C-alpha positions in Angstrom: 1.9 17.8 -39.9 1.8 15.6 -36.8 -1.4 14.9 -34.8 -1.9 17.1 -31.7 -1.2 15.7 -28.3 -4.7 16.6 -27.3 -6.1 14.4 -30.1 -3.6 11.6 -29.3 -4.6 11.6 -25.7 -8.4 11.6 -26.5 -8.0 8.7 -29.0 -5.8 6.5 -26.7 -7.3 7.3 -23.3 -10.8 8.6 -24.0 -9.9 11.6 -21.8 -10.8 15.1 -23.2 -8.2 17.4 -21.7 -10.3 20.4 -22.7 -12.4 19.5 -19.7 -9.5 20.7 -17.5 -10.5 23.9 -15.6 -6.9 24.7 -14.6 -8.0 24.7 -11.0 -4.8 22.9 -9.8 -6.7 20.8 -7.3 -5.1 17.8 -8.9 -1.7 18.5 -7.5 -0.4 15.6 -5.5 2.2 15.3 -2.8 5.1 13.2 -3.9 8.7 12.9 -2.7 11.2 15.5 -3.9 12.6 14.8 -7.3 9.6 12.9 -8.5 8.1 15.8 -10.5 9.3 18.9 -12.2 5.9 20.2 -13.1 2.5 19.9 -11.3 -0.1 17.6 -12.8 -2.3 20.5 -13.7 0.5 22.0 -15.7 1.1 18.7 -17.4 -2.6 18.7 -18.6 -2.3 22.3 -19.7 0.8 21.4 -21.7 -1.2 18.8 -23.6 -3.9 21.4 -24.3 -1.3 23.8 -25.8 0.4 20.9 -27.7 3.7 21.6 -25.8 5.7 18.5 -26.7 8.1 19.1 -23.9 5.5 17.3 -21.8 6.8 14.1 -23.3 10.2 14.5 -21.5 9.2 16.0 -18.2 10.1 14.1 -15.0 6.5 14.2 -13.8 5.3 12.1 -16.8 7.8 9.4 -16.1 7.4 9.2 -12.3 5.7 5.9 -11.3 4.9 7.5 -7.9 3.0 10.4 -9.6 1.4 7.9 -11.9 0.0 5.9 -9.0 -1.5 9.0 -7.4 -2.8 10.5 -10.6 -5.8 8.2 -11.2 -8.1 10.0 -8.8 -6.3 13.3 -8.5 -8.8 15.3 -10.6 -11.9 16.3 -8.6 -13.7 16.9 -11.9 -13.4 13.3 -13.2 -10.5 13.5 -15.6 -8.4 10.3 -15.4 -4.9 11.9 -15.3 -3.3 8.5 -15.0 -4.8 7.4 -18.4 -3.6 10.7 -19.9 -0.1 10.1 -18.6 -0.1 6.5 -20.0 -1.2 7.8 -23.4 1.6 10.4 -23.3 4.2 7.8 -22.3 3.1 5.6 -25.2 3.4 8.5 -27.6 6.9 9.4 -26.2 8.0 5.8 -26.8 6.5 5.8 -30.3 8.5 8.9 -31.1 11.7 7.6 -29.6 11.8 10.4 -27.1 13.1 8.3 -24.3 16.0 7.0 -26.4 17.0 10.6 -27.2 16.8 11.6 -23.5 19.0 8.6 -22.5 21.6 9.6 -25.1 21.8 13.1 -23.7 22.5 11.7 -20.2 25.7 10.0 -21.5 
């Protein structure tokens, strides 16, 4: 059985996503096409171990990543969470699979 995304994020970033209150105050304004899910939903997907988070456009947007560092008013570093998820996606080869589907 694979390690949960919540545990992976906690170990790699030090961020405990269970602290998320699902308030959605973390949503950031970015240009169209940069995100397919709001940041709050991204964090909730980690909580529920929804591995689709590894392929969402929001996770791979550099613009969203830049704004995510201070997006949470309750002190979660969403940027660190995103970087941990990106690392896990690369480790699993998720990006290579996504690139193949585009061909």
